[in-house]
Each structure stands twice: as C-alpha cells, then as structure tokens.
C-alpha positions as CSV (number, residue, x, y, z in Angstrom):
1,M,-29.2,12.5,4.5
2,A,-27.7,9.3,3.3
3,A,-29.2,5.9,4.0
4,V,-27.5,3.9,6.8
5,D,-26.9,0.8,4.7
6,Q,-25.5,2.8,1.7
7,P,-21.8,3.3,2.4
8,S,-20.3,6.6,1.2
9,T,-17.5,6.9,-1.2
10,I,-14.0,7.0,0.3
11,E,-10.8,7.7,-1.6
12,F,-7.4,6.6,-0.4
13,G,-4.3,8.2,-1.8
14,R,-0.7,8.9,-1.0
15,S,0.0,11.6,1.6
16,R,3.0,13.8,1.2
17,G,2.6,14.8,4.8
18,R,2.9,11.2,6.0
19,E,6.1,10.7,3.9
20,I,7.6,13.9,5.3
21,A,6.7,12.8,8.8
22,Q,8.4,9.5,8.3
23,L,11.5,11.2,7.1
24,A,11.4,13.7,9.9
25,T,11.5,10.9,12.4
26,A,13.9,8.6,10.6
27,L,16.7,11.1,10.0
28,P,17.0,12.3,13.6
29,A,16.8,8.7,14.8
30,L,19.7,7.8,12.5
31,A,21.7,10.8,13.8
32,V,21.2,9.7,17.4
33,A,22.3,6.2,16.5
34,G,25.4,7.7,14.9
35,V,26.2,9.7,17.9
36,A,25.7,6.7,20.2
37,I,28.1,4.6,18.0
38,N,30.7,7.4,18.1
39,L,30.5,7.8,21.9
40,A,30.7,4.0,22.3
41,A,33.8,3.9,20.1
42,G,35.5,6.7,22.0
43,D,35.3,9.1,19.0
44,A,34.1,12.7,19.1
45,W,30.3,12.7,18.9
46,W,30.1,14.8,15.8
47,D,32.7,12.7,13.9
48,G,31.0,11.2,10.8
49,L,27.6,12.6,11.7
50,W,26.8,13.0,8.0
51,M,27.1,9.2,7.4
52,P,23.7,8.2,8.7
53,F,22.1,10.6,6.2
54,L,24.2,9.1,3.4
55,W,23.1,5.6,4.6
56,F,19.5,6.7,4.6
57,V,19.7,8.0,1.0
58,I,21.5,4.9,-0.2
59,F,19.0,2.6,1.6
60,R,16.0,4.6,0.2
61,F,17.2,4.3,-3.4
62,S,18.4,0.7,-3.1
63,V,15.0,-0.5,-1.8
64,R,13.3,0.9,-4.9
65,S,15.8,-0.8,-7.2
66,A,15.9,-4.1,-5.3
67,R,12.1,-4.5,-5.6
68,P,11.4,-3.6,-9.2
69,W,7.9,-4.0,-10.5
70,A,7.6,-6.9,-13.0
71,S,5.9,-4.6,-15.5
72,G,4.4,-1.2,-15.9
73,H,1.0,-2.5,-15.1
74,Q,1.3,-2.3,-11.3
75,A,-1.8,-1.0,-9.6
76,R,-1.3,2.1,-7.5
77,L,-3.1,4.6,-5.3
78,P,-5.6,6.2,-5.4
79,L,-8.0,3.5,-4.3
80,R,-11.7,4.3,-4.3
81,L,-14.4,2.5,-2.3
82,T,-18.0,3.2,-3.4
83,G,-21.2,1.6,-2.4
84,E,-21.2,-0.5,-5.6
85,H,-17.6,-1.3,-6.2
86,L,-13.9,-1.0,-5.4
87,E,-11.9,1.0,-7.9
88,V,-8.1,0.8,-8.4
89,A,-6.0,3.1,-10.4
90,G,-3.8,1.4,-13.0
91,P,-1.2,2.3,-15.6
92,D,-1.8,5.2,-18.0
93,G,-4.6,6.6,-15.9
94,R,-6.8,3.5,-16.5
95,A,-9.0,2.4,-13.6
96,L,-10.4,-1.1,-12.8
97,A,-13.7,-1.4,-11.0
98,I,-14.7,-4.6,-9.2
99,E,-18.1,-5.0,-7.7
100,W,-18.2,-6.0,-4.0
101,S,-20.0,-9.2,-4.8
102,N,-17.3,-10.1,-7.3
103,I,-14.4,-9.8,-4.9
104,S,-13.2,-13.3,-3.7
105,R,-10.4,-11.9,-1.6
106,A,-9.2,-8.4,-0.4
107,E,-6.7,-8.4,2.4
108,I,-3.9,-6.1,3.6
109,R,-0.6,-7.9,3.8
110,G,2.7,-6.8,5.3
111,R,3.6,-4.4,8.1
112,W,6.5,-2.3,7.0
113,R,5.8,-2.6,3.2
114,A,2.1,-3.1,3.3
115,F,0.0,-3.7,0.3
116,L,-3.6,-4.6,-0.5
117,A,-4.1,-7.9,-2.4
118,I,-7.4,-8.1,-4.3
119,E,-8.6,-11.0,-6.3
120,P,-11.9,-11.0,-8.3
121,A,-14.1,-14.1,-8.3
122,D,-14.9,-13.6,-12.0
123,P,-12.3,-11.5,-13.9
124,N,-14.8,-11.1,-16.8
125,R,-17.2,-9.2,-14.6
126,T,-14.7,-6.4,-13.8
127,R,-14.8,-3.1,-15.7
128,P,-12.9,-3.4,-18.0
129,P,-12.6,-7.2,-18.0
130,L,-9.3,-8.4,-16.4
131,K,-6.9,-10.4,-18.4
132,R,-4.7,-13.1,-17.0
133,W,-1.5,-11.5,-15.5
134,E,-2.6,-8.1,-16.8
135,W,-1.7,-6.2,-13.7
136,T,1.4,-8.1,-12.8
137,G,3.5,-6.7,-10.0
138,H,6.4,-7.8,-7.7
139,G,5.1,-10.4,-5.3
140,Q,2.0,-11.4,-7.3
141,S,1.4,-15.1,-7.0
142,R,-2.0,-15.6,-8.8
143,P,-3.0,-14.8,-12.3
144,Y,-5.8,-12.4,-11.5
145,E,-4.4,-11.0,-8.3
146,I,-4.0,-7.2,-8.0
147,L,-1.5,-5.8,-5.6
148,V,-1.8,-2.1,-4.5
149,P,1.1,-0.7,-2.5
150,L,-0.1,1.2,0.6
151,A,3.0,3.3,1.3
152,Y,2.0,6.7,2.9
153,L,-1.7,5.8,2.7
154,S,-4.1,8.5,3.7
155,P,-6.6,8.4,5.5
156,G,-4.9,5.2,6.8
157,R,-4.8,1.4,6.9
158,D,-7.1,1.0,9.9
159,L,-9.9,2.8,8.1
160,L,-9.3,0.7,4.9
161,R,-9.5,-2.5,7.0
162,R,-12.8,-1.5,8.6
163,E,-14.3,-0.4,5.3
164,L,-13.3,-3.7,3.6
165,A,-14.7,-5.7,6.5
166,Q,-18.0,-3.7,6.3
167,R,-18.4,-3.8,2.5
168,L,-17.2,-7.3,1.6
169,P,-19.8,-10.0,1.5
170,D,-19.0,-12.9,3.9
171,A,-16.2,-11.0,5.5
172,E,-17.2,-12.3,8.9
173,S,-17.1,-16.0,7.8
174,E,-13.6,-15.7,6.3
175,H,-12.1,-14.5,9.6
176,A,-14.1,-16.9,11.9
177,P,-12.0,-19.6,13.6
C-alpha cells in the first residue's frame, strides 16, 4: 500500500471521447439554431439546414489558423504528475521534468481555450535545462514560461487543479487573500 504523503503518478492526455462528445453536442445545437432562424425569417425550417455544419467546419479550421504557434516548440499533452516532478511532453518526443520545489508558478488560465502556464524558479534545475524562450508558444509572455493547451483533457481540469494545489509548495499562501 502506498504511503499517504507520497502522491501517485497521474497522466493527463487528450481524450478522443471528449472531442467527439463536444462535436456531438455542438452540431445539433447549430442545427437547432439554424431551424430557429429559418422559422423566424418565415422560411421552410429545412431551408439551408446544411449551412450550420459548414459554418462549424469553417470556424473549426479558422481558429487553428488564427492562433498559430510561434514555433514548433509548443508544449503539449500528455502531462505527467509524479511524486517528485511535473513532466511535460515537448516537440520531437522530448520531455521536460520540473521538480515540485522548482515550480514558481503553475496555474490554469482560460475557460473556453484553457491552458496550463508553468514557470520554473530556476530554469537550470529542470531536466533538461530550460533555455530562454525555448518552448515559445502563442500567448507566452515570459522567457521561461511553458504553456500547455488543455483541450479535451482527460481525466479533467478539476483533478489537475486539485493535484497542483496538493503537490505545489506554498500553494495555500499564493491563493490567500
């Protein structure tokens, strides 16, 4: 049996099921909106019903091209939390491990397009050592900041928040009023 103060390893990744569930709710909602617009305009309810699906496809691809990553070094899922460190997957299969005591900031930002912002206190203590602007991504504002997009995160953002609050040193003092 594991010790109580030794947290277990948790791996967060992208869930294809969550992505399909989002599509399964978004597409019918767009169809209902299209029917409502047609009825309000006095047109046949089925007239142009395929248009919301086209709008959805256009929107889906335009969001990706409107928010390009600054370079190929953007961190991505999977994200692994162990008892000793936080590990982020990087480009070309590389991984970056940051000890819990070396994390100066780790917070989830955004609601619709959420991401995890991580910043090490000492970039030279990461494995491998982190270079200035090495993992640059869209929205990054600090030289050693690492942004991890949390789209379709599994097991979920709430668990990630709880685990970060539990594992980070001085997490309680940061959020105190």
